[in-house]
A tleap script that builds the chain and sets N, CA, C and O, in Angstrom:
source leaprc.protein.ff14SB
mol = sequence {
  NMET PRO PRO LEU PRO MET PRO SER GLU LEU
  ASP PRO GLN ARG ARG GLY LEU ALA ALA PRO
  ARG PRO ALA GLY GLY GLN ASP PRO ASP PRO
  ALA THR THR ALA ARG THR GLU ARG ARG TYR
  LEU TRP LEU LEU ILE LEU MET VAL ALA LEU
  ILE VAL GLY ILE THR THR ILE VAL GLY ILE
  ILE GLY MET VAL VAL VAL GLY LEU GLY GLY
  THR CTHR
}
set mol.1.N position { 111.150 99.178 74.057 }
set mol.1.CA position { 111.412 101.016 74.139 }
set mol.1.C position { 110.552 100.940 75.199 }
set mol.1.O position { 109.675 100.095 75.377 }
set mol.2.N position { 110.897 102.023 76.008 }
set mol.2.CA position { 110.148 102.341 77.064 }
set mol.2.C position { 109.019 103.601 77.214 }
set mol.2.O position { 109.037 104.682 76.624 }
set mol.3.N position { 107.986 103.078 78.246 }
set mol.3.CA position { 106.689 104.275 78.136 }
set mol.3.C position { 106.856 105.681 77.574 }
set mol.3.O position { 107.675 106.318 76.910 }
set mol.4.N position { 106.605 105.718 77.700 }
set mol.4.CA position { 106.585 107.665 77.758 }
set mol.4.C position { 105.704 107.467 78.634 }
set mol.4.O position { 104.781 106.657 78.722 }
set mol.5.N position { 106.305 108.787 79.671 }
set mol.5.CA position { 106.430 109.085 81.108 }
set mol.5.C position { 105.104 109.848 80.781 }
set mol.5.O position { 104.538 110.082 79.713 }
set mol.6.N position { 104.744 110.218 82.369 }
set mol.6.CA position { 103.290 111.407 81.855 }
set mol.6.C position { 103.176 112.733 82.502 }
set mol.6.O position { 103.557 112.734 83.672 }
set mol.7.N position { 102.925 113.399 82.229 }
set mol.7.CA position { 103.106 114.679 81.946 }
set mol.7.C position { 103.285 115.229 83.705 }
set mol.7.O position { 104.131 116.064 84.022 }
set mol.8.N position { 102.318 114.580 84.717 }
set mol.8.CA position { 102.932 114.545 86.147 }
set mol.8.C position { 104.022 113.852 86.385 }
set mol.8.O position { 104.096 113.659 87.598 }
set mol.9.N position { 105.331 113.156 85.544 }
set mol.9.CA position { 105.937 112.934 85.800 }
set mol.9.C position { 107.780 113.675 85.451 }
set mol.9.O position { 108.861 113.350 85.943 }
set mol.10.N position { 107.403 114.804 84.346 }
set mol.10.CA position { 107.929 115.599 83.839 }
set mol.10.C position { 108.733 116.514 84.596 }
set mol.10.O position { 108.783 115.828 85.617 }
set mol.11.N position { 109.204 117.233 84.797 }
set mol.11.CA position { 109.862 118.503 85.389 }
set mol.11.C position { 109.188 119.224 85.809 }
set mol.11.O position { 110.298 119.714 86.017 }
set mol.12.N position { 108.364 119.958 86.245 }
set mol.12.CA position { 107.874 120.916 86.492 }
set mol.12.C position { 108.544 122.316 86.194 }
set mol.12.O position { 107.824 123.274 86.475 }
set mol.13.N position { 109.151 122.459 85.943 }
set mol.13.CA position { 109.317 123.629 84.727 }
set mol.13.C position { 109.340 123.244 83.147 }
set mol.13.O position { 108.864 124.004 82.303 }
set mol.14.N position { 109.970 121.923 82.806 }
set mol.14.CA position { 108.901 121.930 81.872 }
set mol.14.C position { 107.761 121.870 81.051 }
set mol.14.O position { 107.546 121.819 79.840 }
set mol.15.N position { 107.127 121.890 82.041 }
set mol.15.CA position { 105.287 121.613 82.884 }
set mol.15.C position { 105.385 123.379 82.505 }
set mol.15.O position { 105.493 123.508 81.286 }
set mol.16.N position { 105.381 123.763 82.712 }
set mol.16.CA position { 105.840 125.275 82.952 }
set mol.16.C position { 105.511 126.093 84.622 }
set mol.16.O position { 105.219 127.240 84.962 }
set mol.17.N position { 105.744 124.821 85.332 }
set mol.17.CA position { 105.062 125.303 86.428 }
set mol.17.C position { 106.426 125.480 87.577 }
set mol.17.O position { 107.305 124.664 87.855 }
set mol.18.N position { 106.086 127.547 88.340 }
set mol.18.CA position { 107.378 127.353 88.742 }
set mol.18.C position { 107.970 126.289 90.432 }
set mol.18.O position { 108.932 126.617 91.128 }
set mol.19.N position { 107.131 125.154 90.671 }
set mol.19.CA position { 107.186 124.833 91.642 }
set mol.19.C position { 106.583 123.179 91.588 }
set mol.19.O position { 105.661 122.878 90.830 }
set mol.20.N position { 106.983 122.576 92.140 }
set mol.20.CA position { 106.322 120.649 92.458 }
set mol.20.C position { 104.686 120.855 92.272 }
set mol.20.O position { 104.148 119.897 91.718 }
set mol.21.N position { 104.389 121.225 92.397 }
set mol.21.CA position { 102.897 121.488 92.642 }
set mol.21.C position { 102.283 122.710 93.115 }
set mol.21.O position { 102.823 123.395 93.984 }
set mol.22.N position { 101.378 122.956 92.677 }
set mol.22.CA position { 100.592 125.089 92.221 }
set mol.22.C position { 100.109 125.171 93.418 }
set mol.22.O position { 99.508 124.271 94.004 }
set mol.23.N position { 100.198 125.567 93.568 }
set mol.23.CA position { 99.921 126.696 95.522 }
set mol.23.C position { 98.522 125.997 95.282 }
set mol.23.O position { 98.102 125.274 94.379 }
set mol.24.N position { 97.902 126.552 96.578 }
set mol.24.CA position { 96.696 126.183 97.168 }
set mol.24.C position { 96.589 125.043 97.553 }
set mol.24.O position { 97.560 124.293 97.655 }
set mol.25.N position { 95.181 124.650 97.883 }
set mol.25.CA position { 94.278 123.521 98.239 }
set mol.25.C position { 93.633 124.214 99.550 }
set mol.25.O position { 93.084 123.324 100.200 }
set mol.26.N position { 93.429 126.074 100.484 }
set mol.26.CA position { 93.203 125.769 101.629 }
set mol.26.C position { 92.148 126.661 101.330 }
set mol.26.O position { 92.544 127.556 100.585 }
set mol.27.N position { 90.709 126.771 101.694 }
set mol.27.CA position { 90.160 127.739 101.655 }
set mol.27.C position { 90.254 128.417 102.218 }
set mol.27.O position { 90.284 127.944 103.354 }
set mol.28.N position { 90.370 129.749 102.242 }
set mol.28.CA position { 89.832 131.178 104.008 }
set mol.28.C position { 89.444 131.437 104.410 }
set mol.28.O position { 89.527 132.049 105.475 }
set mol.29.N position { 87.713 130.672 102.886 }
set mol.29.CA position { 86.595 131.000 103.993 }
set mol.29.C position { 85.405 130.136 103.808 }
set mol.29.O position { 84.373 130.339 103.167 }
set mol.30.N position { 85.791 129.130 104.517 }
set mol.30.CA position { 84.888 128.047 104.307 }
set mol.30.C position { 83.719 128.416 104.496 }
set mol.30.O position { 83.304 128.895 103.441 }
set mol.31.N position { 82.921 128.451 105.322 }
set mol.31.CA position { 81.869 129.168 105.177 }
set mol.31.C position { 80.774 129.897 104.483 }
set mol.31.O position { 79.553 129.767 104.402 }
set mol.32.N position { 81.727 130.762 103.983 }
set mol.32.CA position { 81.246 131.695 102.939 }
set mol.32.C position { 80.759 130.424 101.895 }
set mol.32.O position { 79.666 130.035 101.483 }
set mol.33.N position { 82.169 130.000 101.699 }
set mol.33.CA position { 81.892 128.623 100.164 }
set mol.33.C position { 80.912 127.429 100.414 }
set mol.33.O position { 80.648 126.589 99.555 }
set mol.34.N position { 80.271 127.447 102.011 }
set mol.34.CA position { 79.947 126.637 101.870 }
set mol.34.C position { 78.086 127.266 101.881 }
set mol.34.O position { 77.001 126.772 101.576 }
set mol.35.N position { 78.433 128.223 102.267 }
set mol.35.CA position { 76.595 129.167 101.475 }
set mol.35.C position { 76.119 129.412 100.308 }
set mol.35.O position { 74.944 129.387 99.942 }
set mol.36.N position { 77.348 129.725 99.545 }
set mol.36.CA position { 77.541 129.773 98.060 }
set mol.36.C position { 77.476 128.654 97.259 }
set mol.36.O position { 76.966 128.692 96.140 }
set mol.37.N position { 78.021 127.523 97.814 }
set mol.37.CA position { 77.694 126.012 97.518 }
set mol.37.C position { 76.255 126.084 97.566 }
set mol.37.O position { 75.476 126.289 96.635 }
set mol.38.N position { 75.934 125.815 99.212 }
set mol.38.CA position { 73.421 125.461 99.423 }
set mol.38.C position { 73.372 126.337 98.290 }
set mol.38.O position { 73.348 125.622 97.289 }
set mol.39.N position { 73.345 127.615 97.960 }
set mol.39.CA position { 72.483 128.074 97.361 }
set mol.39.C position { 72.607 127.709 95.606 }
set mol.39.O position { 71.638 128.044 94.925 }
set mol.40.N position { 73.563 127.163 95.041 }
set mol.40.CA position { 74.296 126.472 94.062 }
set mol.40.C position { 73.516 124.945 94.040 }
set mol.40.O position { 73.357 124.258 93.031 }
set mol.41.N position { 73.274 124.757 94.803 }
set mol.41.CA position { 72.182 123.406 94.940 }
set mol.41.C position { 71.296 123.299 94.693 }
set mol.41.O position { 70.861 122.346 94.047 }
set mol.42.N position { 70.400 124.624 95.279 }
set mol.42.CA position { 69.136 124.846 94.848 }
set mol.42.C position { 69.164 124.970 93.848 }
set mol.42.O position { 68.543 124.107 93.227 }
set mol.43.N position { 69.804 125.976 93.076 }
set mol.43.CA position { 68.942 126.502 91.814 }
set mol.43.C position { 68.924 125.051 90.995 }
set mol.43.O position { 67.939 124.534 90.466 }
set mol.44.N position { 70.320 124.524 91.037 }
set mol.44.CA position { 70.279 122.976 90.449 }
set mol.44.C position { 69.477 122.168 90.586 }
set mol.44.O position { 69.513 121.268 89.748 }
set mol.45.N position { 68.785 122.114 91.276 }
set mol.45.CA position { 67.873 121.517 92.126 }
set mol.45.C position { 66.606 122.173 91.049 }
set mol.45.O position { 66.191 121.574 90.057 }
set mol.46.N position { 66.254 123.173 91.390 }
set mol.46.CA position { 64.895 124.240 90.816 }
set mol.46.C position { 65.215 123.889 89.592 }
set mol.46.O position { 64.348 123.287 88.959 }
set mol.47.N position { 66.572 124.173 88.911 }
set mol.47.CA position { 66.526 124.238 87.351 }
set mol.47.C position { 66.262 123.305 86.277 }
set mol.47.O position { 65.985 123.562 85.106 }
set mol.48.N position { 66.468 121.472 87.213 }
set mol.48.CA position { 66.261 120.152 87.223 }
set mol.48.C position { 64.506 120.225 86.842 }
set mol.48.O position { 63.907 119.710 85.898 }
set mol.49.N position { 63.895 121.224 88.179 }
set mol.49.CA position { 62.591 120.684 88.761 }
set mol.49.C position { 61.864 121.440 87.890 }
set mol.49.O position { 60.641 121.298 87.909 }
set mol.50.N position { 62.446 122.354 86.994 }
set mol.50.CA position { 62.007 123.185 86.319 }
set mol.50.C position { 62.203 122.431 84.301 }
set mol.50.O position { 61.700 122.874 83.269 }
set mol.51.N position { 62.615 121.887 84.394 }
set mol.51.CA position { 63.312 121.345 82.627 }
set mol.51.C position { 61.881 120.171 82.218 }
set mol.51.O position { 61.296 120.022 81.145 }
set mol.52.N position { 61.553 119.108 84.290 }
set mol.52.CA position { 61.558 118.356 83.849 }
set mol.52.C position { 60.029 118.486 84.010 }
set mol.52.O position { 59.420 117.510 83.574 }
set mol.53.N position { 59.313 119.412 84.506 }
set mol.53.CA position { 57.424 119.955 84.840 }
set mol.53.C position { 56.996 120.799 83.335 }
set mol.53.O position { 55.902 120.727 82.776 }
set mol.54.N position { 58.154 121.574 82.896 }
set mol.54.CA position { 57.917 121.887 81.264 }
set mol.54.C position { 57.704 120.931 80.571 }
set mol.54.O position { 56.632 120.713 80.006 }
set mol.55.N position { 58.916 120.078 80.508 }
set mol.55.CA position { 58.902 118.723 79.346 }
set mol.55.C position { 57.393 118.063 80.115 }
set mol.55.O position { 56.577 117.600 79.318 }
set mol.56.N position { 57.133 118.030 81.176 }
set mol.56.CA position { 55.526 116.765 81.265 }
set mol.56.C position { 55.088 117.620 80.748 }
set mol.56.O position { 54.700 117.087 79.709 }
set mol.57.N position { 54.632 119.440 80.625 }
set mol.57.CA position { 53.407 119.451 80.355 }
set mol.57.C position { 53.184 119.656 79.215 }
set mol.57.O position { 52.044 119.598 78.754 }
set mol.58.N position { 54.632 120.049 78.255 }
set mol.58.CA position { 54.548 120.223 77.026 }
set mol.58.C position { 54.143 118.632 76.194 }
set mol.58.O position { 53.840 118.315 75.043 }
set mol.59.N position { 54.325 117.952 77.418 }
set mol.59.CA position { 54.228 116.912 76.455 }
set mol.59.C position { 52.804 115.893 76.818 }
set mol.59.O position { 52.399 114.792 76.446 }
set mol.60.N position { 52.201 117.292 78.048 }
set mol.60.CA position { 50.789 116.534 77.765 }
set mol.60.C position { 49.675 117.437 76.750 }
set mol.60.O position { 48.593 117.087 76.280 }
set mol.61.N position { 50.366 118.630 76.643 }
set mol.61.CA position { 49.657 119.513 75.995 }
set mol.61.C position { 50.292 119.052 74.716 }
set mol.61.O position { 49.604 119.450 73.777 }
set mol.62.N position { 51.461 118.286 74.264 }
set mol.62.CA position { 50.858 117.377 72.736 }
set mol.62.C position { 49.881 116.817 72.493 }
set mol.62.O position { 49.103 117.102 71.583 }
set mol.63.N position { 49.768 115.845 73.357 }
set mol.63.CA position { 48.702 113.852 73.568 }
set mol.63.C position { 46.790 114.651 73.418 }
set mol.63.O position { 45.747 114.286 72.876 }
set mol.64.N position { 47.248 115.914 74.291 }
set mol.64.CA position { 45.901 116.931 73.982 }
set mol.64.C position { 45.350 117.261 72.671 }
set mol.64.O position { 44.215 116.952 72.309 }
set mol.65.N position { 46.245 117.930 71.946 }
set mol.65.CA position { 46.525 118.232 70.977 }
set mol.65.C position { 46.005 117.686 70.320 }
set mol.65.O position { 44.816 117.885 70.068 }
set mol.66.N position { 47.079 116.338 69.535 }
set mol.66.CA position { 46.930 115.152 68.754 }
set mol.66.C position { 45.824 114.216 69.143 }
set mol.66.O position { 45.323 113.398 68.371 }
set mol.67.N position { 45.420 114.422 70.604 }
set mol.67.CA position { 44.464 113.880 71.065 }
set mol.67.C position { 43.062 114.449 70.248 }
set mol.67.O position { 42.540 113.532 69.614 }
set mol.68.N position { 42.601 115.284 70.168 }
set mol.68.CA position { 41.820 116.240 69.665 }
set mol.68.C position { 41.600 116.476 68.282 }
set mol.68.O position { 40.608 116.624 67.568 }
set mol.69.N position { 42.866 116.463 68.121 }
set mol.69.CA position { 42.771 116.318 66.234 }
set mol.69.C position { 42.236 115.455 65.570 }
set mol.69.O position { 42.142 115.341 64.348 }
set mol.70.N position { 41.648 114.439 66.897 }
set mol.70.CA position { 41.303 112.366 66.648 }
set mol.70.C position { 41.577 112.467 64.831 }
set mol.70.O position { 41.916 113.134 63.853 }
set mol.71.N position { 41.155 111.333 65.335 }
set mol.71.CA position { 41.187 110.120 64.135 }
set mol.71.C position { 40.027 109.123 64.118 }
set mol.71.O position { 39.934 108.845 65.314 }
set mol.72.N position { 39.002 108.354 63.420 }
set mol.72.CA position { 37.739 107.838 63.265 }
set mol.72.C position { 38.003 106.408 63.690 }
set mol.72.O position { 37.087 105.585 63.692 }
savepdb mol mol.pdb
quit
């Protein structure tokens, strides 16, 4: 029994496409896209730093609270 064809091997019309490949691939304004991506990169770094920082602070506060409750 032959293997089933991959979806990319099927006829484009059967897959619902008007052409063999979807159109696109060229960025009309790479400079604007690069600026936007840089802004998103900085936002990502900021979010990761905030998550790590807040987790650290909460952990320290938790240790202090548990330590102050103290066991003898």
